[in-house]
N, C-alpha and C positions, 0 to 999 in steps of 0.2 A: 311497706304494709301495717306490717304492727306498732309502727309512733304513729302513724296518719288516723286509726282506729281511735272509735268516741267510746265501744262496747267492748269489755274484755272479751266477750261469747266472738265476736267482728276474729279478734285475732288469733282467732286457735288457726284456723286452715294453714295463713304464713309462718306462723310458726312453727309448725309442723312438718308443713315443709324446707323450711332450715332447717329444723332440726333432722332431717333424713337427708336433705345434700350437707350437711357437716357432715352426715357422721355414714358417707357414701365414701369406699374406700376411702377411708383416714388413716390409714397408715401406708399409705405412698407421700411421699414427699413435700408433691404442692396441694392443696385444697384449699383453693380461693376461699371459700366458706367458711374451712372448720380457721383459713389465718385470720378473717377476716371477723369471724365472734373472737378470737384471739384477745386482738388487738382494740377489741371497743372499748371506750372510756367515758365514752356518753352519756353520765348519770340519768337523762332523763332519759334516754332509749334505754337502756338497764331498765330503770323503773317500771315504763310501758310495759317492757317483757314479762317481768315480774306478776303485774297484774293481769296480765295475760296469761300466765300462765296459771296463778291461785287461781282464776276464774275456769278453765282448763277443766283444773282438777277437781276442783266444787262440783263441780257440773258430771264429771266422771265419777266422782267416790257416789256421789245423792243417786247417780241414778244404778247403782252399783247395789250399794247400801235399798235398793229399790224396791229391787227382784228376787233380793238375799234376804232380806230383814235378817241381818245379823244387828242389826244396831240392840243395846244394853238393854232395856227391860226399865224405866225411872221407875223410881221408890214411891209406892203410895201404900196407906193402910192396909187398903184392899190386898195390895199384891203382898205385903207383909203378914196379916193372917192367913191367908194364904197359901202362903211357904211352910206357916205352922201350924197347917191343920183345919184353922178356922177361914177358909175364906166363906163359907155358905155364910159365914156373920153377916160377912161385907156384903156378900151377893156380888164372888167375883167373877168375874166373868170368865173364860176361855180361853185361853191362846191363838192369838191368831196361823195361822196351819201357810207351814215358808211352801214354796213351788216345788214339785217332784223335780226329778235330777233332766227330764225328758223341757219338762218346762221351762226349767231357770237354762239350759242349751239355750233354747229358743229364746224367751227372753235376750241374752247375752247379746244372740246375735243379729237378733233384729236393733238391740243398742250399737 
């Protein structure tokens, strides 16, 4: 299913399912999903898996960053002047407030 997808986001559900099945009882002697992943040698399929994982991770990272707001602030003249106490000269804006812990939990649950 992952191999036949056109968009990376469409490959997320089958990729998650395959990962869960490969890790379920993975210490048993015979897990057919884990065995199939270990024997996978098709470069096109592996490339498609990597693209789907990349899209999934980017979506999750962006969703987390939008809620947590912990990305580093970009460099600017106003930010530098504000750092040294001269923010009023550049008309520096106040920093955006991060959500409270309860709001963040609700947003993560919704995500």
